[in-house]
N, C-alpha and C positions, 0 to 999 in steps of 0.2 A: 498442313493437318494440325485442329483445334488442339491444344496440350491439356490432357484429363485428369493431368495428375499420376500420372501414369511413367515408367520409362519404358521407351520403345529404342528397337534394333531393331534397323532396317540394312537392308543387303540388297539389289536387282539381281535378277531372274528372270530366264525365259519365258515363265505364267504369269510374273506378277510380282509385285514387292514384297518379302518376306518381313514381316510383322510379330517380332517377338514379344510379350506380356510379362515384365520384371512386376512380382506383385509388389503395393501398399504394405506395409507395415501391422502385421495380423493378418496376413495373407497368406493361406502355401500358394505355389504354382500352381496355376491353370493345366489340368490335365487337356491338350486338342486332340482331335483325333484323330492318328496320323493319315488317311481319306480326306481329309479339311484342313492344310496347315493356314494359318493364318498370314492373308496377302495383302494389303492396303486397297487394290483394288477391288477386296470383295468386299473388305469391311466399309466400304466404300459404296458397291451397288449395296450391301445389307443397310444401310442405310436408309438408302433412294426407298428401296422398298419397304421400308417399316415404315414410316411414313407419308406412301401415296396412296390415299381413297381409291384409286383406282381395280386397287387386289380384291374390292367388295365390288360384288354380283350390279349393283346398283352406286356402282362411282361411289359413293358419300365415306364410308367406313375404312381406316386403315387400322396398323397394329399398335401403332399409336395414340389412338383416342380413347383404350383401355388403360392403355400401359400409358398413360397422360406421363413426359416427362416432368412440369413441374410439380406434377402430384405423386412424388417420390416413383414412376413408372410404375402407377395401378390408377385409380380410378377413387377418389374421396365423395363422389357427391352421393351414392346408394350404397349400398352396404353386397350389393351384387350388378352390377354395370351392366346397359342398356345396350344392345347390340346394334343391328343394321334394321331400319323400320320401326324402332322401335318395339325390337322384341327383348325378352328379362332375360337373363340369365339367371341359372342357378346360383352359380359359385361369387364367392368375390373372386377378386382379377388382383391374379399372385403377381408380387414386383418381382422385376424380370434384374433389379439388382445384384450385382452376381452369381446371376440365372446356369453362368460357366460353369459351378462350381454342385451346381445341381448333380444328386446322381439317375436321377426318376421326374419325371413334367409330372408334371399338373397333380392337383390333388391329391391323388387317385395314386400314382406312378405310374399309368396305363401307359407309357413310354418311355424310352429311354434313350433317346435323342433330343440335343434341341432342334438337330435335321430334321428329323421325324417330327417332332412335334408340333413344327410351325402350320402341320398342315390341317391341326385338329381347326384353330380357326376359320383358318383360309375355307375349310369347307361344311364348319358347323351351319347350322339353317338359320341360326340366332344368331350368329356373330358376325362372318363378314360375306355369306350364303353361294359365295362357288359351286355352282355344278355337278366339278368335276375338277378334277388333278388335269387333265388334259385342255380345260375351258381355261385354268388358270395359264398355263404355258399359253395358248396359242394368245391371249389377254396380253402378255407381256412380249410375245414376241410380234407383235403387231402396234406396239408403242413405239414412238419414232425417239421419247428419252432415253432407251436401253439401248438400242441400236448401238453395239461396235463393240455392247460395256462386259456384257458375258464373254464376248471376245477374250478379248481382256484379262480377262477374271480367270476365266478356266480354258482358253483355247478354243474354244467352238459355241454353238449357239445356245439357247436358251431350251433347257430342260428342268425335270422336275426335280431331281435331283439338284439339280444348282443352284435353283433358288431356296432350297431348303441351308445348303452350302451356305450359301451368300445372307441369308438373315441369318441364321447362324451365327456365323464370322461376324456379323455384328453384335449381337446381343452378348457374345464374349468379352466384348471393350467396355461393354457397360460392369466394370469391374469401381467396388468405391471403398474403399479401409485407410490408414491411418486415423484414424478418427482418436477422439481425446480418450479414449481408455485404452487403447493402441499405441497411444504415445507415452501413458500410466504405467500396463500391463507388461509390452513388449519393450517398447522405450526405454524407461527408468527416468519419464518424469513425471516426479514425486508430485508436483503443481501444477500436471496435464487435467484431472478431476478431484474436487472439494470435498469435504468429511462427509457429508452427505450421502454423494455419489461414491466414494469409497465404503459407508458403511453400507453399502444398496449392494455393489459386490457385496458384503460382506454373508447378507440379507440372498442372495442370487444362488453363494456357493454350500450355504449353509440350510438355516433355516425354510426356509422357500424354496430348496428344493427345482430350482429353474435349471442348475445344471447337468440332472440328470435324464434330459433330451436333447436341452438347449449345450451342446461339449464344448470347455474350454480348453484347450490343450499347451503345451509348453510353449510352442514357439509359435502355431498361429490357433489360430477360431472361427470354426462357421457359423456357431454355436447352432448347430442343431448335428439329431444324430442320425439323418437319411431314414428314420423308421415312421411305419403309421401307428398311431396313437388314438384310440377310441377316449375321449373325455364325455360324456353323453349329448354335446348338441346338436348335432345329425340326430343323436336316436333320438331325441325329447322329439326333435319337431317334425322325425316319420314316425313315431308311434300316438304320437298325441295332435294328430293335425284335423279331427272334427272338434276344435275349440268351439264357441258361440263369438269372439272378437280375438282377430286380431290385429300386433299395432304395423302398419304400412307405415314407412318413407315415399315420402313423397320432394323432400329437397332433406341436402347438409343437416342434420338437427331438428329438422321437422315431422314430426311424427303424428298421427290420427291411428282409433280405434274404427275398425270398420268389421264388420258383422260376413263371420265366417260364409254363408251364405250365398253372398254380395260376391265375393271375390268366385267360385265357383265359376262361373257364369263365362269370363272375360282371362282369368288366371287361377288356375286351380296350381295348387300344389305339385311343387316338381316332385316326385321320387327321389332319392340321391341317401343311398348305404354304404357310400364310400369306395375303401379299398375294396370292400365285396365284390363291386363291381369287378376288377381286375379276376380277381382269382379266386372269385367264388366260391371260397372256405369263409363257413360262414362266421367263426373267431375273428377275423374281419369285416364285420359290418357295423360301418359306422367310424370306421380309420380314417383318420386323414396326415400331410405328411406331418413331418415336424417343421414347421416353416425356418430359412435361417433371421435373428434377429439384427442384423446388420440395417441399418438408415431404419430399424420398425420403427422410431417417434417420425417417420416421414410418410409410413402407409397405409395408415389410417382407412378407411376399418379395418377388424380383426376377424379372424377366423376363418373357418373355410365357410359362411357363410353371409361373412361382415357383419354378426349380430350383436358384437362389442364395436363400441365407437371407438373407447377411449382406451390408451392405456390404463391407466385406471382399473376404469372395468372389466380389463384383461385380472387385473390383479386379484379384484375381488372373488372374479370367476374362481381363480385357480385355490385362493385363502379357502374360497367352501369344499373343495376338494375335489370338484366337478361337478357334472352331473350323472350320479348314482340308474346302473343299470347291467344288466346280466355279464355286457362282455366290457364295461369299463376296463380302461389299463392299470393294471397294479401299484403303477407309480405316483398316479394320481390323491389324493389325501390331505383330509384338511391339513391346514398349516398355520394356523390359528396365529394371524401376525396379527402385531398393533400397530396403529396408527402411523408412527414413527418410521416401524418397519416398511411399511405400505410406501408411502410417501419417499425413502429413499429409496427405493426397488425401483419405482418409476423413473427416477432420476438418475437411477444410472442406466433405465435403459434409452435414457437421451444423450446419455456417453457414445452412443454407437454406432453415431452419424461418420461419415465417413468426410475428408475435407475435399473433397473433391466430387460435387455436389452439382453447382452452379458448371463448373465445366461439362461435366456429361452431357446436363440439357441442352447448353449452346449446343454442345456438338450434334445432340441428333435434332436440336432445328434448325441445322444448316444447311439441311435437307429438302426442297424445294416442298411444301404441303399439297397444294392446286392447280392441277395439270391439267391441258383439255383430255377430253374424252373423245374415244370412239363413237367416229357419226356412226358410223353400222354396228350392229353386233358381231362380238368378234365369231363366234361360231356359224352367222352367215360367207364373211370374209374368206373363209375356214373353205365352206361346203362349195364354195364360186371357185373357186382355187384349184377345187379338183373334180368339178362338174367334167361332164365326157370320159374323168381317166378311169380305163376299167377297176 
């Protein structure tokens, strides 16, 4: 097992080798579901599934191709990632750093556990495009590289529940803390961050009002309130779609202006009203989940639609108080930060990068990426196996 900058406690028992994650400085103990305790066998299996392109319908796309380990377990290339066969996604790829601490999944909070969340991308037409849960199970069952792995991890065959549990187990190990901020604030190292960065923390906790949503506790900090807020970005994008020109991203840092009517024929604007899609409560229109800010310097671009390219852009947006609309969060107000305060705030945010990022990337990439595909469609093989049965 590769060192991840985490402390592991490992003992053997009948259905695998239990693993206890001892959180790094700055992070609380991670909640682990009673019905899915961590074991090394499940973690190893989940890692293998995470990078396996055969979990997409056409054998070309894996979880790790949107949650790119080298790009902060997100995707830097475009504001919203590109899925299988070049299909555009409507939201920015959230990082999987510290995802095990999330209380709800997706920007709108529509899933409640990691075990269930994994099925969203697998079955989404624009992402991995699998036709059904049963098809995924049958395909994994037929892949020779997984022979015996589910029995070793779970004591039984491939099932939809176990696929979710394995992927969730691996994702819970993508834990990153002990940042320079943690060593300064929680560890008492007065020299871990410089005076400008310390000034940025003062802005964060004071005039900048960042702490109102990105909470900092006395013993640890996830830098989120786990709530949903309307900043105005989603409202503006949805309520003013008929523009003459749109800013279209061709590549990282490369944009062009395209006439709106030219886009409609091949990529019309995708509707997105945020949390409202889950609750159907009008007050939740265009509200999106507060992200965890740890490793935020590694996870550009920002916001639910990836519309802000840099941390400087984010600070400018919040300095203006967001975009006014009837449902905008009352927590957002103009801040009137000066240039020094803005620079200090960005400098502080860069201190939140954990000390084990390279180890997490290396650990993920220890699983094989390219494996032989099945020669026949899994659905056809299955039908042949039951042919003639009542």
